[in-house]
C-alpha positions in Angstrom: 4.8 -17.6 0.5 6.3 -18.8 -2.8 9.5 -20.7 -2.4 11.2 -23.5 -4.3 14.0 -25.9 -3.2 17.3 -25.4 -5.0 17.9 -28.6 -6.9 20.4 -27.7 -9.6 23.5 -29.8 -9.0 26.3 -27.2 -9.5 24.4 -24.4 -7.7 23.4 -26.7 -4.8 27.0 -27.9 -4.3 28.2 -24.3 -4.4 25.8 -23.2 -1.8 26.7 -26.2 0.4 30.3 -25.3 0.2 29.7 -21.7 1.0 27.4 -22.5 3.9 28.8 -25.5 5.7 26.4 -27.6 7.7 23.3 -26.8 5.6 21.9 -29.3 3.1 18.8 -27.6 1.8 18.2 -24.1 0.4 15.1 -22.2 -0.6 14.9 -19.8 -3.6 12.3 -17.0 -3.2 10.1 -15.6 -5.9 11.4 -12.1 -6.8 8.9 -9.4 -6.1 9.1 -6.3 -8.4 6.9 -4.2 -6.1 7.4 -3.7 -2.4 4.8 -1.9 -0.3 4.7 -1.1 3.4 1.9 -1.0 6.0 1.9 2.8 6.1 0.9 2.6 2.4 -1.9 0.1 2.9 -5.6 0.5 3.3 -7.6 -0.9 6.3 -8.6 -4.1 4.5 -5.1 -4.7 3.3 -3.7 -4.6 6.9 -6.6 -6.8 8.1 -6.0 -9.3 5.3 -2.3 -9.3 6.0 -3.0 -10.0 9.7 -5.5 -12.8 8.9 -2.9 -14.3 6.5 -0.4 -14.3 9.4 -2.9 -16.0 11.7 -3.7 -18.7 9.1 -0.1 -19.4 8.6 0.5 -19.6 12.4 -2.3 -22.2 12.7 -0.9 -24.2 9.8 2.5 -24.1 11.5 1.1 -25.2 14.8 -0.2 -28.4 13.2 3.4 -29.2 12.3 4.8 -28.4 15.7 6.2 -25.1 14.5 5.5 -21.4 15.1 6.3 -17.8 14.0 8.8 -16.3 16.3 7.8 -12.8 15.2 4.6 -11.4 13.7 5.6 -8.2 11.9 3.4 -6.7 9.3 6.5 -6.1 7.1 6.7 -9.9 6.7 3.8 -9.7 4.3 3.6 -8.4 0.7 0.7 -8.2 -1.7 0.8 -10.1 -5.1 -2.1 -9.7 -7.5 -4.1 -8.1 -4.7 -3.5 -11.1 -2.3 -1.2 -11.2 0.9 1.9 -13.4 0.7 4.2 -14.2 3.6 7.9 -13.6 2.7 9.9 -14.3 5.9 10.7 -18.0 6.1 13.5 -17.3 8.6 10.9 -16.3 11.2 9.6 -20.0 11.5 10.9 -22.0 14.4 10.1 -25.0 16.6 9.1 -23.5 20.0 9.2 -25.3 23.4 5.6 -24.3 24.0 2.7 -24.5 21.6 -0.1 -23.4 24.0 1.0 -19.8 23.9 2.4 -17.6 21.1 5.3 -15.5 22.2 4.8 -13.2 19.1 1.2 -12.3 20.1 2.2 -9.0 21.6 4.0 -8.0 18.4 1.0 -9.2 16.3 -1.3 -7.0 18.4 0.8 -3.9 18.0 1.3 -4.5 14.2 -2.2 -5.5 13.3 -4.9 -5.2 15.9 -4.0 -1.9 17.6 -3.9 0.1 14.3 -7.2 -1.4 13.1 -8.9 -0.5 16.4 -7.5 3.1 16.2 -8.6 3.4 12.6 -12.0 2.0 13.2 -12.9 3.8 16.5 -10.6 6.8 16.7 -10.1 7.9 13.1 -6.4 7.3 12.9 -4.7 6.6 9.6 -2.1 3.9 9.1 0.5 6.3 7.9 0.4 8.2 11.2 0.4 4.9 13.2 3.4 3.3 11.4 5.6 6.1 10.3 5.9 7.5 13.8 6.8 4.1 15.2 7.4 1.5 12.5 7.4 -1.4 15.1 3.9 -0.5 16.3 2.5 1.4 19.3 2.9 0.1 22.9 -0.2 -0.8 24.8 0.1 2.1 27.3 0.0 4.6 24.4 -2.9 2.9 22.7 -4.8 2.7 25.9 -4.5 6.4 26.5 -6.2 7.0 23.1 -9.3 5.3 24.4 -9.3 6.7 27.9 -10.1 5.0 31.2 -13.8 4.5 30.5 -13.4 3.7 26.8 -11.1 0.8 27.3 -13.7 -0.9 29.5 -15.9 -1.5 26.5 -16.3 -5.2 25.7 -14.5 -5.0 22.3 -11.3 -3.8 24.0 -11.2 -5.8 27.2 -9.5 -8.9 26.0 -6.9 -7.3 23.6 -6.2 -3.9 25.2 -7.3 -3.6 28.7 -6.2 -7.0 30.0 -2.7 -6.8 28.5 -2.5 -3.2 30.0 -3.3 -4.6 33.5 -0.9 -7.5 33.1 1.9 -5.2 32.0 1.3 -2.9 34.9 1.2 -5.9 37.3 4.5 -7.2 35.8 6.1 -3.7 36.1 5.5 -3.8 39.8 7.8 -6.8 40.1 5.3 -9.6 39.8 7.2 -11.2 36.8 6.6 -14.8 35.8 9.7 -17.0 36.2 11.5 -17.7 32.9 11.6 -21.4 33.8 7.9 -21.5 33.8 7.6 -19.8 30.4 10.2 -22.2 28.9 8.5 -25.3 30.2 7.6 -27.6 27.4 3.9 -27.8 26.6 2.9 -29.4 23.2 -0.8 -28.8 23.3 -1.6 -26.1 20.8 -5.4 -26.1 21.3 -5.5 -23.0 23.7 -3.5 -21.0 21.2 -5.6 -22.1 18.2 -8.8 -20.9 20.0 -7.4 -17.5 20.5 -6.0 -17.3 17.0 -9.5 -18.1 15.6 -11.0 -15.4 17.8 -8.5 -12.8 16.6 -9.1 -13.9 13.0 -12.9 -13.2 13.4 -12.1 -9.8 15.1 -9.9 -8.6 12.3 -12.5 -9.6 9.7 -15.2 -7.7 11.6 -13.0 -4.6 11.9 -12.3 -4.5 8.2 -15.9 -5.3 7.2 -17.2 -2.6 9.6 -15.1 0.1 7.8 -17.3 2.2 5.5 -15.4 4.0 2.8 -16.6 7.6 2.4 -13.7 9.7 1.1 -14.5 12.5 -1.5 -12.6 10.9 -4.3 -14.0 7.4 -3.6 -17.1 8.8 -5.3 -15.2 10.6 -8.0 -16.5 8.6 -11.0 -20.2 9.4 -10.6 -19.5 13.1 -9.9 -16.8 13.8 -12.5 -17.4 16.6 -14.9 -17.8 14.6 -18.1 -20.5 12.2 -19.2 -20.4 8.5 -20.0 -19.6 9.0 -23.7 -16.7 11.3 -22.9 -15.4 8.7 -20.3 -15.7 6.0 -23.0 -13.7 8.1 -25.4 -11.0 8.8 -22.8 -10.7 5.1 -22.1 -10.4 4.3 -25.8 -7.6 6.8 -26.3 -5.7 5.4 -23.3 -6.3 1.8 -24.3 -5.0 2.4 -27.9 -1.9 4.1 -26.6 -1.2 1.2 -24.1 -1.7 -1.3 -26.9 0.6 0.5 -29.3 3.4 1.1 -26.7 3.1 -2.2 -24.7 4.6 -1.0 -21.4 5.6 -3.8 -19.0 5.1 -1.6 -15.9 2.6 1.2 -15.5 2.3 3.7 -12.7 -1.3 5.0 -12.3 -1.0 8.2 -10.3 -4.3 9.4 -8.8 -5.7 6.0 -9.6 -9.0 6.6 -7.7 -10.8 3.2 -7.6 -8.6 1.7 -10.3 -10.5 1.7 -13.6 -7.5 2.7 -15.7 -5.2 0.5 -13.6 -7.3 -2.5 -14.6 -7.3 -1.2 -18.2 -3.5 -1.3 -18.2 -3.4 -4.7 -16.4 -5.7 -6.2 -19.0 -3.1 -5.2 -21.6 -0.3 -7.1 -19.9 1.2 -4.5 -17.6 2.2 -4.8 -14.0 0.5 -1.8 -12.4 1.3 0.3 -9.4 -1.9 2.1 -8.5 -1.4 5.1 -6.3 -3.8 7.6 -4.7 -3.7 9.9 -1.7 -7.3 9.1 -0.8 -7.4 6.1 1.5 -11.0 5.2 0.8 -10.5 5.1 -3.0 -7.6 2.7 -2.5 -9.7 0.7 -0.1 -12.4 0.3 -2.7 -9.8 -0.7 -5.3 -8.4 -3.3 -3.0 -11.8 -4.8 -2.2 -12.4 -5.1 -6.0 -9.0 -6.8 -6.4 -10.0 -9.3 -3.6 -13.0 -10.4 -5.8 -11.2 -10.1 -9.2 -7.4 -10.4 -8.8 -5.1 -8.7 -11.2 -1.4 -7.6 -11.3 -2.2 -4.3 -9.6 -0.5 -3.1 -6.5 -2.6 -0.5 -4.6 -0.8 2.1 -2.5 -2.0 5.0 -0.3 0.6 7.7 -1.1 0.4 11.5 -1.1 2.6 12.6 -4.1 3.3 15.9 -2.5 4.4 14.2 0.7 5.4 10.6 -0.3 6.7 7.8 1.9 10.3 8.6 3.1 13.2 6.3 3.6 12.6 4.6 6.9 14.7 2.6 9.4 18.5 2.1 9.7 20.3 5.0 8.0 16.9 5.7 6.2 17.7 2.7 4.0 16.0 -0.2 5.7 12.8 0.6 3.8 13.2 2.5 0.6 11.4 5.8 -0.1 8.4 5.7 -2.5 10.3 7.3 -5.4 12.9 4.6 -5.4 10.2 1.9 -5.7 7.8 3.6 -8.2 9.6 3.8 -11.5 7.6 2.7 -14.6 7.8 2.7 -18.3 4.5 4.6 -18.5 2.9 7.0 -16.1 -0.9 7.7 -16.2 -1.6 11.1 -14.8 -5.3 11.3 -15.5 -7.4 14.1 -13.9 -4.4 14.7 -11.6 -2.5 17.8 -12.6 -5.0 20.3 -11.3 -5.1 18.5 -7.9 -1.3 18.9 -7.6 -1.4 22.6 -8.6 -4.3 23.6 -6.3 -4.2 21.2 -3.3 -0.4 20.8 -3.2 0.5 24.3 -4.4 2.9 22.9 -7.1 3.7 25.0 -10.1 3.2 23.7 -13.6 7.0 23.3 -13.9 7.1 21.3 -10.6 4.4 19.0 -11.9 6.4 18.5 -15.1 9.6 17.6 -13.2 7.6 15.3 -10.9 6.3 13.4 -13.8 9.7 13.3 -15.5 11.1 11.8 -12.3 8.5 9.1 -12.2 8.5 7.8 -15.8 11.3 6.1 -17.6 9.6 6.6 -21.0 6.0 7.6 -21.5 3.4 9.9 -19.9 -0.3 10.2 -20.4 -1.3 13.6 -19.0 -4.9 14.9 -18.8 -5.0 18.7 -19.0 -8.0 20.2 -17.1 -8.6 23.9 -17.8 -9.5 26.4 -15.0 -13.1 26.6 -16.3 -13.7 22.9 -15.9 -16.4 22.1 -13.3 -14.0 20.0 -11.1 -11.3 22.6 -11.3 -13.8 25.2 -10.1 -14.9 22.9 -7.3 -11.3 22.6 -6.0 -10.9 26.4 -6.3 -13.9 27.1 -4.0 -12.9 29.6 -1.3 -9.4 30.0 -2.9 -7.8 32.9 -4.7 -7.7 32.2 -8.4 -4.1 32.3 -9.5 -4.6 30.2 -12.6 -5.6 32.7 -15.2 -2.6 31.9 -17.4 -3.1 28.1 -17.2 -4.0 27.2 -20.8 -3.4 24.2 -23.0 -0.7 26.1 -24.9 1.1 27.0 -21.6 0.9 23.4 -20.4 2.2 22.1 -23.7 5.0 24.6 -23.8 6.2 23.7 -20.2 6.0 19.9 -20.7 7.8 20.0 -24.1 10.9 21.2 -22.3 11.3 17.6 -21.0 9.0 15.6 -23.2 8.1 15.3 -26.9 4.5 15.2 -27.9 3.4 12.0 -29.5 -0.3 12.6 -29.8 -2.9 15.1 -28.6 -6.6 14.0 -28.1 -9.4 16.4 -27.0 -11.9 14.5 -25.0 -15.3 14.9 -26.7 -18.0 16.8 -24.9 -15.6 18.1 -22.3 -13.1 20.9 -21.8 -10.2 18.4 -21.2 -7.4 17.2 -23.4 -5.1 14.1 -23.3 -1.5 14.7 -24.0 0.6 11.6 -24.9 4.2 12.4 -24.2 7.6 10.7 -24.4 10.4 11.6 -22.1 13.6 13.0 -23.8 17.1 12.8 -22.3 18.5 15.8 -20.5 21.0 16.3 -23.3 18.3 16.3 -26.0 16.1 18.7 -23.8 18.9 21.2 -23.4 19.7 21.1 -27.1 
């Protein structure tokens, strides 16, 4: 949580006049990139939960508490979680219990348990119900016998029994709940237990997605990869983009290449495990990189009130430079997009530059994706790709990747008026 007290004389007086009765004001750091739990990896959600628990324990030491424990109250800066909702801090009457514990369980523990033991993904969990899933629904996923396992008893089975007991009319009197109890030690013990549990759930997750292992299986050798990195590096150094969008980022090698040249990077991949590996690397070596699990063919929609409470991916993802490396053929084969549709998608996402890697149909990785599919890409050539993209871009540079069949196209977006002319 990064905040500063407003101390400027004129501004402070203006705020006091506009908000009578308040003497102090906090100014938040402005975040250029906002991500949501349905775009996070398992370890990202676990770290956001641990960060929330650590903050709650710090607040208890000062006689305060969080009145809610939403995952949306956390954002990631340089690969680290940051709490952003100061308004959720209060002074409660009781410190021995945490009234936001149920919400914390729904927003952090339940999705991690379902990911770890039932194969759920965070997108399915949160987009269906942004506020988290109720205990009854989660309990059904584990079944009557499954929820008797020791790892579920405390946080799923016991709350389920208590809820059913309360639903039969055995409700605790509100006066008892509101009774002042200043001893926070019982709550701290439980928070520490939950912290250990979240850590184990994240550590126990083993990435194994196909594209998490892309680098060692890709269809060009180390020399070709070095040449490709050199081409991209030289372009970034010559154009100096402030914000880069790395589409199909895989485990983030090119995202870090851009970050090392001063760019703020949004690193996007549809493969959860690739993003998980990228985030784990960021935890060890922080950089201005924002990892996101997003399927470009089915990106995060607008969510919440009037579909505006949480903006869709495309409204948050603009950049001066888009890296689309070894991506075009995935969009065409797996997402069934035409070459023209890929071009329009890239033009929508970049404000200025595009680095596009052309992969021909006779490339080994292209053929791997085409296995058991009808080949409809006989006309996909470098000339055809160049012709289609030049309807909305100008070609700045073209660089064949040595010892491979691939070519890098360095493009600059032209205005609609210039394109039509």
